[in-house]
N, C-alpha and C positions, 0 to 999 in steps of 0.2 A: 504493500500500500504506500501511496505517497501522502505526505502531510504538509500542511502549511500552518506554521505557528505564527500568528499575526500579533502585531502591536506589543511585543515584549520589550522590556529593558534588557538588552544584551550586555553581559559583563564578560569581557574577553580581551586579553593582551593589553591590560592597563586602561582600557576604556569602558565606560558605561554609556550606551547609546540606544535610542529607540530603533527597532528594526523588526522585520519579519523574516522567517527562515523557511525555505522550501526544501523538503526532504524527498528525494527520489532515489529508488534503487539502493537504499541503505546508506546513501551519502548525503552530505550537505550540498545540495545542488545550487542554491542561490541564497545569498544574504541580501535582503532588500531593505536598504536604509529608508528612514522616514522621508516621505516625499517622492520616492521612486515609485514607478508603476511596474507591476508584474502580474501576469496572468497565471494563476495557480489552478488552472482548469483540471478537474477530476481529482483534486487533492482533498483529503479530509481536513477541514479547517479547525484549528484549536485557537480560541481567542485568549491570548495571554495579557490582555490589557491590565495594567497595574501589577503585573508579576515580572519576575526576573528569569531570564534564560541564561544558563551557564553550561559550560562543558560538563559532561558526566565526570564524577569524581573518579580518580584512579587511586585505589588504596593498595599501596605496595607492601602491606604488612598485616596479614591475617592468618589465623589458625582455624581452619574450617573442620579440622579433626577427622577427616576421612582420608585414608581408611583406618579402621581399628578402634576409633574412639567415638563412633557414631551415636552412642547413647547421649553424648553431650551436644553434638552438632553434626551436620553433614553438608555437602556442597549444595544440595537443593534448598534446605531450610535457610542456610546462611546467605545464599545468593538472593533469595527472596527478601531477606532483611536488608541486604545491600541495596537492591534497586528501590526498595521503599524509602531508603535514605539518600537516593540520588547517586549512589555509587554504581558505575557501569563497568568497571574493570577492577580486578583484584589480583594480588600475587600472594600465593599461599605458602606457608612454611613447612619444613620437612619433618618436624618432630611429631610424627604420627606413629601408628603401629601397623606394619613395620616402619621404621624410619626411612625416609626417602633419600637413600644414600647410594643408590645405583641407578643407571640409566633405565633399566627395566622397570624398576619401581616408579621412577619418574614418569615413564610412559603410561603406566597403569593409572596414575592420577589424571593425566590428560584424557584418558579414555573415560574415566568416571565423569569428569566435568563435561565432556561432549554430550553425554546422555542427560545430565541433570542440571547444569548451571544456567541460570537466567542471565547472568552477567558474563562479560568476557573474562578470560582467566590466563594466568601463567603460574608456574610453580618453581620454587627454589630447589636446587639439589643441595642436600645437606653435606657439609664437610665433617670428616672424622679424623682421628689421628692416623688412619691407615687406608684412606680411600682416594688418594691422589690420582690414581689411574682412572677412576670413574669421573673425577672432577675434570680432568683434561680432555675427556671425551665429549664434554658438554658443547652443544651447538649454540653459539651465542646469538644466533638469529631466531632461535626458537625457545630459549630459556631465559627467564628474567635475571637470574643471578645465582650465586653460591652463598648459602647461609652458613655462617661460622659463629658458633657459640664460644665466646671467650670468657664465659662464666656460665655455669650450669643453670638450666631452667627446665621447663617441662620436657621430659624425654631423655635426659642424661646424655646429651650430645656434646659434652665439653671437649674442646680441643685444647690440650694443655702441654703437648710435646713441642718444645721450641723448634726443633728441626722440621717437624710437620707444619707448624705455623709458617715458617719462612718459606717452605716449599709451596704451600698453598698460595701465599701472597705473590710469589714469583711466577707461578704457572697457571693460576686461574684464568680461564679464557674470557671471562666477563666480570661484571661488577661483583664485589664481595660485600655482602651485607652482614654486619656484625652485631651480636649481643655482647655488650662489654660490661662485665662486672668481675672484679678480681676474686677468684675462688678462695684463695687462702684467707683473705680478709673476711669473707662471708662465713667461712667455717669457724674461724676464731670467734667472731661475733656471735654466731649461733650457739657455740658451746658456752660462751660467757652468759648469755641470757637464759639458756637452759639451766645452767647451774643456779642462777639467781632465782629462777622460777621454782626449782626443786627445793630450794632452801626457804621458799615462801617470802622472798624479799621483793618480788614483783609479781604482778598478774600478767600472764602471757596472752595479752590481747593485741589487737591490730596496731596499737600505738607504738609498739617496739619495732615495727617493720622497717622504717627508715633508719633505725639504729643498727639493725642487723645487716640490711643491704644498704650500706652507708654511701654518702657522697664520695668518701675516700675510695671505696671499692670501685665506684663508677669511673672516677677520674683516672685512677691508676691503670685500669684496663683500657680505657679509651686512649690514653696517652701512648700505651704500648702499641695499639692498633695503628695509630697515626705514625708512630716511629717506623713500624714495619712497612707501611704504605709508602712513606717517603724514601725509605731505603730501597724498595723493590720497584717502585713506580706503579704499584697496583691501583686499580680503581676501587676506592673504599667508600662505603656508605654506612655510617654508624647510626644504628637505629635507637629509637626511644631515648633520646637525651633527656635527662631528668634533673640536671644540676646546673647552677650558674657557672661553676668552675670549669666544667667541660667546654663551655662556649669559647674559652680562650684557645682551644685547639683548632678552631676553624677560622676561615678567612672570608672577608666580604669585600675585598679590594680587587677581585677579578670577576668576570662574568660567570654566570652559572654554567654556560656551555663549556667553559675552560677549566672548571674545577675538577680535580681528581679525588679530593677528599671532601665529603659532604655529610650533612647531619639531618636527621629526622627527629621530630618530637611527636607527641600524641595529644589528643584533646584532653585526656584526664590530667596530664601534667600542667595544662594551661587553666583548667577549671577547678581542680581540687588542690589542697595543700595539707600538710600534716595535721592541721586542726580538724579536718574533716574525718579523721579516724575515730573521733569521739562519737559522732552520730552515724557514720556510714560503716564503721567497723571493717569486717572482713570483706564486705562488698567491694571495697576499693584496694584490696591487697593485690598487688601486681609486681612483676619484676621487670625492670628496676622499680624500687619503691617510689611512691609519690612523696615528695620531700617538703621543704619549708616554704613559707610564703615568699621569702626572699628568692628562692629558686624559681618559684612560680612566676613572680614578676619579672625576673631576668629572662625567662623563656618567652613570656609575652612580648617583652621589648625586642627580643631577638627576631621575632617574626617579621618586623619591619626593617631591621638593619641588615638582613642578608646572612646572618650567622646560622640561622636555621633555614634549610632548603626545602624540606617537605614535611607534610603532616600525614602520618599513617595511623591507623587505629590501634594496632596490636590487638585486634579483636580476638579474644581467647576464652571461649565459653567453658564453664564447668557446671556440673549439676549443683542444684541448690544445696543438697546435703553435703557435697564435697567442700563447699565454701563455709557453711554456717554450723556444721556439727563438729564439736571438738574445740581445741584451743589453737593458739597461734601456730604451733609447730605442725599441726595436722591440716590446717586450712589450706586449700589449693590457691596458688597465685594466678591471677588472670580473671578477666570478665568480658562479657559481650559488649560491643559498642558501635558496630558498623552502621546500624540504623539511625544512631543518634549523633554521629560525628559532625555532620553539617549543621544541625540545629545548635550544637554546642559552640561551634565557631561563629555562627551568626549571633549568638548571645554576646560574644566578645565584640562583634561588630556593633551591636546595639549599645555596648558600653564604651564605644569609641576607642577600643584597644587595637583594632585592626580594620582595614578597609575591605570592601567587597573585592576589588581587584587583587588585593594581597591574599585573600582566601582562595581565589581562583588560581593565583600563581602557585600557592603551596600545595593545593589539593588536586590540581588538574594539570597546569602547564609544566611545572617543575618536575613532577614524576615522569611526564612524557619526555622531557628533555634529558633528564639524568639517566633514564633507562633506554633512551633512544627508541621510543615506541613508534611504530609505523602508523602515522596519520590518525592519532587520537590525542585527546587532551586539549584541543583547541576548537573554536568555532571558525572553521575555514572552509571555503568551498573546495570540494573534492575529498574532504576528510570523512571518516566514518561518522555517522550521525548518532553519536553518544551524547545525550543532552538531558538536562534536568530543568524543569520549570519549578520555581520556588515562590511561594507567597510569603511576603514579609509583613503583611498587614493582618496577621492572625495571631491568636494566642492559644496554646494548647499545653496540657500537662502530660508529661511522659509517665505512663503507668506500665507496670510489668505485663498486665493482661493485653495491652495493645502492641506488644513487641512480637516480631515474627521469629525470634530466636528459638531454637529447639529447647534450650535450657529454661526458657520461660521467665527470666528475670533480667533486670538491668540495674547497675549502680546509680543510674539517673532517675530511678523511680521517685515520683513526686516532684520532679523539677519542672518548673514552668518555663516554656520557651516561646519565642515570638516568631516562629517561622514554620512552614510546612512544605514538604515536597509534594506537589500535586501530580506531576507527570514525569516519567523517566523513559527515555528512548535508548535502546541498545541496538546498534547497527541499523538504525532507522526504524526499528520495531517498537511500538508503544507497549512496553511490558508492565507499566504501573500507571494507573489512572485513577486518582481520587480514591485510593484505598483498594482498588480492584486490580488483580494481577491478570495479565494475558500471557500464558505460559507455553503457547504452542511452539514458538520458535526459541531455541536456546542461544546462549552467547557463543562467542567464537574465541579461538586461541589467539592470544596477542602475538604479534610478530615484531621483531626488533631490527632496526636499521644499523647493524654493526658490521 
């Protein structure tokens, strides 16, 4: 079907302007600026008067849990949540069961997604201490990147062998995305707080999380990754930056196209701080930990200074009982967020902490540039029609029961937001329309111009 989105406020490449967009054969066929005449004969017309049209979000950091952990989430359920939140492409992590550490297992995930995913998709190959041969087989035109855990998280994929690390940085054929937390520091802190809890000196609740997974652990590991990248010339993307100190490792004096070392943060580090552990508890326990208000404000400021390059969700669902039964040491780290990410960033916009073009840069344009994605992430003629229409003149409250996550809960439960995604197009197909899903046509594999 062809569509004509008329009278929208388009936010794209640093501009906000009134225009209509004609979609034909899955592509953006024509951008019609206000005052121009265009005949959109035989197109389905969608009136976007008073609403904003943005490129579909590219979330380069999700854990959809398939295969092996589908009691928590799967590619169908989480891609539904994604398109409901305006996300049209995602890149999924390898800490599944089995871990995605071979080319055969990587292909298995592509096969699953082709059958189930409503959004476009790619998958990281996971690095281990001994799978360099699999890493070097990776086709950089078909795979988003290599995921490297330089601090253990869900799935126990820690790479801690120095020679293995150096070899991976030297020989990886595409972008290396890292989880950076120093394992020795975390182990020492864990033992310290376990001992205090056993002696009855502390209550092992969520408030100790930023003490266990400390700012020092993040900085030490991130600094090591930067050092390795500078030494080897690797293309490094450090994910989920959570501290002010880590920002000193990055540059903003060169264009994003020329950066070889880049940084991602997540909506929860921008929205929450350590004071929220009191009321949110284990709901906001994640790795790296949400840290101080000073860290939060520094990250917010870095969005507009160019020290942060992308925003990904680190969408990581767990079952309710895994999060909220037991004490700090048994509660799983991670939470679902992909359906809410744009709403949360638009709250920061309403608070004058970020502009609409900056949101589009961080969540659409920059991921497309850094990953060298083929014809996505921009509203340009000839590009894939991955688009979201957003109403900023509405108020809604986020409730668990309205989420499309398989796990059925969100840390943003009860949060009032002032935006709503009304329509989402994936490859020119209207897959989400005012709360209704159109699931007949699935998303496509993302290709990379490398």
